[in-house]
C-alpha positions as CSV (number, residue, x, y, z in Angstrom):
1,X,0.0,0.0,0.0
2,X,1.5,3.3,-1.1
3,X,1.4,6.0,1.6
4,X,-0.7,9.0,1.1
5,X,1.5,11.9,0.2
6,X,-0.4,14.5,2.2
7,X,0.3,12.7,5.5
8,X,4.0,12.6,5.0
9,X,5.9,15.2,7.0
10,X,9.4,16.0,5.7
11,X,11.0,17.1,9.0
12,X,14.6,17.5,7.7
13,X,13.9,21.1,6.5
14,X,12.0,22.2,9.6
15,X,13.5,24.4,12.2
16,X,13.7,23.2,15.8
17,X,10.5,23.9,17.8
18,X,6.8,23.3,17.3
19,X,5.0,23.1,14.0
20,X,1.2,22.7,13.5
21,X,-0.4,20.5,10.9
22,X,-4.1,20.2,10.3
23,X,-6.0,17.6,8.3
24,X,-9.7,17.0,7.3
25,X,-10.6,13.3,7.3
26,X,-13.5,12.2,5.1
27,X,-14.7,9.0,3.5
28,X,-11.9,8.8,0.9
29,X,-9.3,8.3,3.7
30,X,-11.1,5.2,5.0
31,X,-11.6,3.9,1.4
32,X,-7.8,3.9,1.1
33,X,-7.7,1.6,4.1
34,X,-10.7,-0.4,2.8
35,X,-12.5,0.3,6.1
36,X,-16.3,0.5,5.5
37,X,-17.7,0.8,9.0
38,X,-18.3,4.5,8.8
39,X,-20.9,6.2,6.5
40,X,-19.9,9.9,6.5
41,X,-16.9,10.7,8.6
42,X,-16.1,14.4,9.3
43,X,-13.1,14.6,11.5
44,X,-10.6,17.3,12.1
45,X,-7.0,16.2,13.0
46,X,-4.5,18.6,14.6
47,X,-0.9,17.5,14.9
48,X,1.6,19.4,16.9
49,X,5.0,18.4,15.6
50,X,7.8,19.3,18.1
51,X,11.3,18.9,16.5
52,X,14.1,18.6,19.0
53,X,17.8,17.9,18.4
54,X,17.7,14.1,19.2
55,X,14.0,13.2,18.8
56,X,10.6,14.2,17.5
57,X,7.4,14.5,19.5
58,X,4.0,14.4,17.9
59,X,0.7,15.2,19.6
60,X,-2.4,14.1,17.7
61,X,-5.8,15.5,18.6
62,X,-9.0,14.4,16.8
63,X,-12.5,15.8,17.0
64,X,-15.6,15.4,14.9
65,X,-18.1,12.7,14.1
66,X,-18.6,9.5,12.2
67,X,-21.9,8.3,11.0
68,X,-22.4,4.7,12.2
69,X,-25.3,2.3,12.5
70,X,-26.8,1.6,15.9
71,X,-26.0,-1.9,17.2
72,X,-29.5,-2.2,18.6
73,X,-31.8,-0.8,15.9
74,X,-29.4,-0.5,12.9
75,X,-30.5,3.2,12.6
76,X,-27.7,5.5,11.3
77,X,-26.6,8.3,13.6
78,X,-23.6,10.6,14.1
79,X,-21.3,9.4,16.8
80,X,-19.2,12.2,18.2
81,X,-15.5,11.2,18.8
82,X,-12.6,13.0,20.5
83,X,-9.3,11.6,21.3
84,X,-5.6,12.5,21.8
85,X,-2.4,10.6,21.3
86,X,1.3,11.3,21.8
87,X,4.0,9.7,19.7
88,X,7.8,10.0,20.3
89,X,10.0,9.4,17.3
90,X,13.6,8.4,18.1
91,X,16.5,7.6,15.8
92,X,18.2,4.2,15.9
93,X,19.9,1.5,13.9
94,X,16.8,0.1,12.3
95,X,13.0,0.7,12.0
96,X,11.1,-0.5,15.1
97,X,7.4,0.1,15.8
98,X,6.9,-2.5,18.5
99,X,5.8,0.0,21.1
100,X,2.5,1.9,20.6
101,X,3.8,5.3,21.6
102,X,7.5,5.1,20.5
103,X,8.7,4.8,16.9
104,X,12.3,4.2,16.1
105,X,13.4,5.1,12.6
106,X,16.9,4.6,11.1
107,X,19.5,7.4,11.1
108,X,19.2,9.4,7.9
109,X,15.4,9.3,7.7
110,X,14.2,12.6,6.5
111,X,10.4,12.2,6.6
112,X,7.7,10.4,8.5
113,X,4.3,9.3,7.4
114,X,1.5,9.6,10.0
115,X,-1.5,8.2,8.2
116,X,-1.5,4.9,10.0
117,X,-1.5,6.6,13.4
118,X,-4.4,8.9,12.4
119,X,-6.4,5.9,11.1
120,X,-5.8,3.8,14.3
121,X,-6.6,6.8,16.6
122,X,-10.0,7.4,14.8
123,X,-11.0,3.8,14.6
124,X,-10.1,3.2,18.3
125,X,-12.0,6.3,19.4
126,X,-15.4,4.8,18.3
127,X,-17.1,3.0,21.1
128,X,-17.3,-0.8,21.0
129,X,-21.0,-0.8,21.2
130,X,-22.7,2.1,19.4
131,X,-26.1,3.0,20.7
132,X,-28.3,5.6,19.2
133,X,-28.8,8.5,21.6
134,X,-32.5,8.4,21.0
135,X,-32.7,5.0,22.6
136,X,-31.1,6.3,25.8
137,X,-33.4,9.3,26.1
138,X,-36.5,7.5,24.7
139,X,-37.1,9.8,21.7
140,X,-36.3,7.2,19.0
141,X,-39.4,5.6,17.5
142,X,-38.5,2.5,15.6
143,X,-40.3,-0.7,14.5
144,X,-37.2,-2.7,15.6
145,X,-37.3,-1.1,19.1
146,X,-41.0,-1.8,19.5
147,X,-40.5,-5.5,18.5
148,X,-37.6,-5.8,21.0
149,X,-39.8,-4.3,23.7
150,X,-42.5,-6.7,22.9
151,X,-40.2,-9.8,22.9
152,X,-38.2,-8.8,26.0
153,X,-38.9,-11.0,29.1
154,X,-41.1,-9.3,31.6
155,X,-39.9,-8.9,35.2
156,X,-41.9,-10.3,38.0
157,X,-43.8,-7.7,40.0
158,X,-42.5,-6.9,43.4
159,X,-45.7,-8.2,45.0
160,X,-45.1,-11.7,43.9
161,X,-41.6,-11.7,45.4
162,X,-42.8,-10.4,48.7
163,X,-45.3,-13.2,49.0
164,X,-42.6,-15.8,48.5
165,X,-40.6,-14.6,51.4
166,X,-40.6,-16.9,54.5
167,X,-42.7,-15.2,57.2
168,X,-40.1,-15.9,59.9
169,X,-37.9,-13.3,58.2
170,X,-40.5,-10.6,59.0
171,X,-40.0,-11.1,62.8
172,X,-36.3,-10.8,62.3
173,X,-36.8,-7.5,60.4
174,X,-38.7,-6.2,63.4
175,X,-35.6,-6.6,65.5
176,X,-33.8,-4.1,63.3
177,X,-36.5,-1.5,63.5
178,X,-37.5,-1.9,67.2
179,X,-34.4,-0.2,68.8
């Protein structure tokens, strides 16, 4: 897979200090990775690139939304996502990305591609179980939701459970209240 050129930062020509990069992530970005879980992503990525003499520090901040389908009703909705990630790039003998927040690149490297880090940060920011906000506040009207309600097991009423309690316990409860 050929890296996307817009996500490559040639750091060899940059001065020491902080540099800001901004990206707008949309559906074409995820099509490149062949990831089809999102319908209409709209995400802003801000990268603060801090060049130091012996290493590079990158701070990724994402905010925006992805349109996903609800896991309960399959209704599409916009899931708001926000996340942050720090990456340290060091120079060494050979390329090593075993650690999640440390990247070692060979001496003589003059650019770094950050598309994989942005992709992983966005995908990992989406909750494991996506539930439409209308389900939680009761405003969503859906045939699937009505059918689930109809088929859900009914809880026994409290009166039935009180009748099943052994009457000897009632006298013990009096001891607690008769102080």
